[in-house]
N, C-alpha and C positions, 0 to 999 in steps of 0.2 A: 682359207685359201692354203696352197701348197708352195711353198718355195726350197727349190733346189740349193743346194748348200756348196759353195766352192770354196775351196782354203790355197793358203798360195803357201811357196816355200823358197826358201834363196840356201844355199852350200854351206855357205857361213857364217851363214844366223846361227841365233838358237830356236833350231827349228822344233824341239821340245816343246814352244809355249805355244805350237800347234794341236797337241793334244789340249790344252785346256779351252783355246777356242771353238773347238769341234763340241765341245759340251755347252760353252757359255752362250754362244750363237744359239745353237738350237732352245737351248732354254729360252732364251731372249722372244724366239719366233714362238714357241708352245706359248708363252704367257702372253702372249700379244694374242691370242684365238689361233692359230693360223699352222697346220702341218709343216712337216719338214723332210726332205728327201736327201740324203747323205749316199754320196760312194764311199764301200768299207775303206775301214783306216786303214785295213792288214794291205790295200792294193797297191799302196805306195811308201815312201819313206813320210811318215809320223801322218798319213792320208793327206795330204799336200801335192800340190800342183806344182811340178820346178820344171821340167825337161818338158822338150816338144812330145816327146813319147808317151808319157805322165800326160800332160794335155791331149792328145789325142783316145790317150784312156778313158779320160771324163767327157770327155765330147763324143765316146761311144755311148757312157752311161748315159749324157744326157739325151741320145737317140733313139737308147733302147725305152726312157720312159716319157716321147715324146709327146705332149698331150698331156699330160697327170702333173705340172706344175705351171702353174701363173708366172711364175718372175726365176729370178736368179740371185742369190745374195754371194755375193766374190766378198771374201773376210781376208784382209791383211793382218795377220798375227804380228809378221815381220817385215821386212822388205822383199817385193814381190819381183819371180823372173817375169819378166813381159814376154817374155817368145812362148812360155807355157800357158801362159792365163790366156795368151789369141787364141792357142791352139786348143783352149778345152772351151771358149764360149765363142767362136766364130759362129755360130752355126744355134745358137740358145732358140732366136726367133720369139724371146720375151723381153721385157725391161731388164737391165742389170741393175743391180744396186751394188755401188762401190763404195765399202764398209772397211776403216782403217784403225787400227787397234792404236790410240796413244801414248808415250812413254810415262814411266813415272819416276819423280823426281824421287831420289836415292836408288834407282836402279837402273843406271845408267852406264854399269859396266858390261863388258864383254858380252860376258854371261849373263844380261838380261837384256838389252836394249835392245828396242825394234828396230826400228827407224823406217816404220809404216809412214811417217806422217812424210817423210822423201820419197818412198816406196809407190805411195797414191798416186803421182804425180809419173810415173815410169811407168805404169798402167793406160794411165788416161790418156797419153801420148801417144802411144803406140795404139789403141785402140781407135784414136782421134786419127792417124794417120789410116788406119786400117777401115774407117768410116763405119765402125761399129756401135750403138749408140749406147749409152750408159748414163746412168740419173748417179749424182754425185748431191749427196744432201749438205749442211749445214749438222755442226762442224766438222773443220775437215776431218779432225779424230775422234773417234766416240768410239767409249766401252759398250759391248755387248749388255751388262748389266745396269747400263743410265738408266734413267728416267727419258731422259735425250735419244737414246735409242730406239725406246717406247715410241716418241712421237718420230723418229724417222719411217718406223713398219709401218707406222698410222698410212705417212702420205705414201711411203710407195707402194702399200697394196691398194691405196686409191688410185696412186698413178695404172697399177697395174690395171685395176676394173677398168680406166676409163682404154687405157691400152686395146686390152683382149676385146672387150665388150665392144672399140668402133672399128676394130678390122675391117669386119665382117659383120654388115647386118641389111633387114631388109625394113623400109618404111613405105609405109599404104599411104597414098596420095587417093581420097575419096574427091573426087569430082573433082573440077580443072581450075582454075586459079579461080579470084571472086575478078571479075570485069573489073571493078575498079580500083583494083589495088597490083599497081604495075611496080609495085616496091617488094612485092612478095615473089618474083622471078627468081627462078631459079635453072641451074640447067644438071639433070639427067645425068650425061657423056660425061661432064667433070665430078659428079657425085661418086658415078660408076669406076672411076679411075681408082678413086678413094675407097672403094670397098662397099661402097653406099648404093644397093639396090632399089629404086623406085619400085614399087607398084602402082599402076593405075587407075583405078575405077570409077567410070563413069557416072556421076550421079542419079542418074536416070534408072540406072539399074536397084540401084539404093530406095529409090523412092518407088522403082515395082515392086521390090521383095517385099517391102512393108505394108504396100497396101493389099497384096495377098498373102498376109501373115494372119490367123487367126488371133483366138486367145487360145493360145498352147498355154501348155504346163509352165513350158519356159519362160514364157511372155509372164505370165500368172509369179511367175521365180521372182522376174526383171522386177516387177513392179513393187513386188512387197520390199526387195533388198531397196531399189529408190526408196520406199518408204521411210524406211531405217535409216536411210543414209543420210536423209537431211530431212528437214519440216516439208513435209508434202499435204498440208492440211489445210491447203488452200487453192491448190489446184486440183482443177474439172478433175474430173475420174478418165471423161475419154482422150484427156491432155493425156496425162500420167501412163495412157495404157499405148498412147502412141509413140511414147520417151519410151519407154519400154521395148517395144518389137524395134526400133532403130537402135538400139541398143545389142538387142538382139544381132542385128542381121550385122551391125558392126563385131561382134566379138565371130559372128561365124567367119569376114574376111581376115581377122587377125589370126583363129585357129587355122585356118584352110590356106593362108596366105603363108606364113609363118612372121607374123610381122613382129618386131618390136617394138615400133612406133609408128603412129601416124597422124595424120593432119586432115584436117572434116574441111570441106566446102560446106558454109554452117549458112549462108544467108546468099540471095534472100528465096532463094527455089522453098528449101524446108518451112518456112513460115509463109508463103503462096500456096502450096502445094500440098503439104501436109499440116497445116496450122500448128507448129512447135516451134521451140527455138532451143536445140540441141548443149547448150555452155553444160548443163548438170551433167550430161552424159560423158562431158572432155573433164569433168572438176571429177566424175567419179573411177573412170581409166587413170587419171593424174596421178590417184588415193591408191588407185591396186599396183603401181607400180608401170605403167605402161605407159611414155609418154603422148601428151595428146595436144597437138596443138591446133588454132581454129584459122578461120581464114585462108587454106590450104599455104599459112606459113612455115612450108616446109623444113627451111633454116632455120624456126626457132625449137622444130623440135628433133632437131640433129643438135643443137646446144643443150636442149631438157635431156637427151638421154644422155650428155655426156657427165652431166652434173648430177642426174638421176644416179648414173654408175659411179661416181667420186662421192659423193654422201651418204648412198643407200637409203635416200628417202626422197620423196615426191618433189616434184619441178615444175614453174608451171612458167606461161607467158603473158606477158603486159604488155599494155602501152605505155608510153610515157606521157602521161595523160594533160597534167594541171601541174602550175606551182600553189607552194601552201608558201602564202602572204608574201612576205617580204624574203622571207630564208632561202637564198640564193643555191645554199647545199641540198637543200630539199624540195621531193618533189613527192605526187599524189599516182603511182602505180596502181594502173586498172586493164581488168575489163571486163565483160557482161558477165561472167562467174562461171568460166573452166577452172578454178583453182579449187585445189585437192583440198578437201576436210583438214587433210593434217597439217596443213598451213593456215589454215582461219582459227581467227581468235575463239569462233564457236559454232554452233553447227548455223549451217545456214538455213535458208528460208527460200525455196520454189515459188518462183512468182514469175510475173509476165516483164519480158523486156520493153522497157517505156519508150524507145526508141520507136519496135514496130509497133508496138498498141498504139501510137499516138496518128500514125495513119490509115490500121487497118488493123480496127480492135478483135482482139482476140486470137493472134495470129501468133504473139510473142511469150506462149507458156513455153518455161525452162530456161530461165537465169536461176544459178543458184547466188541469190546474195548474199550478203555479208560482211566481216573486214579480213583482214590480214593479219597474221598474228604478228608479235613484236619479235626476232629475232636476227642470229649476223646474218647474213646474206652474202652471198655472187650472184652475178650478173654478166652474161655472156649472151652472143650472136655471132651468128657467120654471114655470110654471102660466097656465092659464086663466080668468079671475076676473073677471065683470059682462062679459063681451064685450070682454076686453083683453086681450094676452099681456102677462105681469111675469115680469123678467127679474133677476135678481141673479149676478155673478160676483163672485172676491174671487184671492188668489192666495196660495202659498207652496210648499212644494219635498216631494217624495217621495223620502225617505233610504236608505241600504241598510243601514239597522238592522235585527238578528236577529227572524225570528216563528219561535216553535217549529217543528217538520218534523210534528209532529201536527197542526198549523194548515192543513184542508182549506179545494181551492181556490185562485184566486190573488189575494192579498195584495199589500199595501206599508205601510210607516209612513210616516203624510203630519204633515209640521209645520208650522203654520200658527199665524201669528203670530193672537196675542188669540182665540183656539180658541174660548174657553167663551162671548163675550161673542158671535160671531157666532152660537155653535149658540143660544142664543137668542133672536136677531133670528127664524132659521131657523123655529125653533118659531111663538113670537109670528107667525111669515106667512103659518102654512099650508104650508110649504113640505116636500116629499115626502123619505123617508129615502134615499134615491137622489142622486149629485151628478154630474154628467159631469166628465171630468178630460180636459186635454188638455197641450200638452206649451208649454212657455214660459210667460212672464209677457205676458199678453193682456188684461187688464181693462179697461185704457183704450180698447183696437183698440174690443174689443165695445160699450165705452160707446157711444163716439162712435159704431159703427155701427147699436146699436138706437135710440140718443135720438136723435138727428141726423137720418137717414135713414128707417129704419123704424117709427119712432113707438111702439115698444114703452113699457111702463113697467118704471123701475127701482126694486127695493130696494137703495139701498148696503149691505151688512151690515157692510162697517169702519168 
């Protein structure tokens, strides 16, 4: 990522400290693996921003580089002039991290005292008055060379990825809402207001395309890829071929409509007409980094995309499915097989869906069975209601505790503090029986992106 760096100045403060800050902040950003964009030092006194005129100079600098930077880091080596700061950043258009230097014991004389602790409030106050969104992280003051600032940079980079990736994106809905699941309703117009464009496709078109697709080189390549992706040794070849054809058609939709995520009507027409179950195809898409939810749960796909952006790895959607014995803080999270291999304890096995095969033998080939790996996790989901996107997120961990072998599909045991209270909040809030799961603890990152920049509503379930 690339961060634009901006530095403050204030006439009577020790402005020469800005020169050190320009080097120290740039070095810290590069150490974190990112690029920097800085206005030339010679353009203002010490290369900082103080007056409105200097602020306008920096504003025009950002305008000239619009689209090149993912976020702005506004550094306060000393007390800031809030007028210049606002003029500089009022049209930044990306997340802004405000970082203030700490004072040092023994360097509190007038030649060295920074007062950035106080100056940070002058900036945040004026930005708040002007409704200019910004990010502040703990601790209140932090030196750029510290490990704490590296943590701040990791979090801020994740916030920027979520904000910039969620501002505008395309989400494909392949098929109508699964008839039996009113829980997965969503409002397209609300989503468009937030920059989320839904492209809707009739499932009959996908079925037609699959039925008229021969054994092309592309289909053969997809069969080979699926065979390497999971254990397909038990799957009949004709079923694998059909799955490959469906995957090729879905890839066409993704390519032709620039889709960033999809949701699929996965039952029961797929099973009745095409005689397969597409779980493994969603698994492979998720493993590729394209969030893909089942049962036309489009809201889960939104949450999955956000967490994939934050964590830079695969996400999945799971059912709140079973209690785990008598432990009230544990739950078995499950789905038939759309979980990415990256999130599984070991390679899955392509098999048949027990529920479909029970009443219609031979119709359910395509589930990717296995167990979910142990990792710290965040779970989140959303709904559209009264013209708003409403989000929640909380944290826990997937454990390596056993689930009996007879349990079909892909599942794992989640341990979540105060789970029972959280479930009551979700039930009272009208949230669905699905939750999206991502790797790592990122609740605060999501909350900052959602509430400060994307203007989603937030429900705190903790």
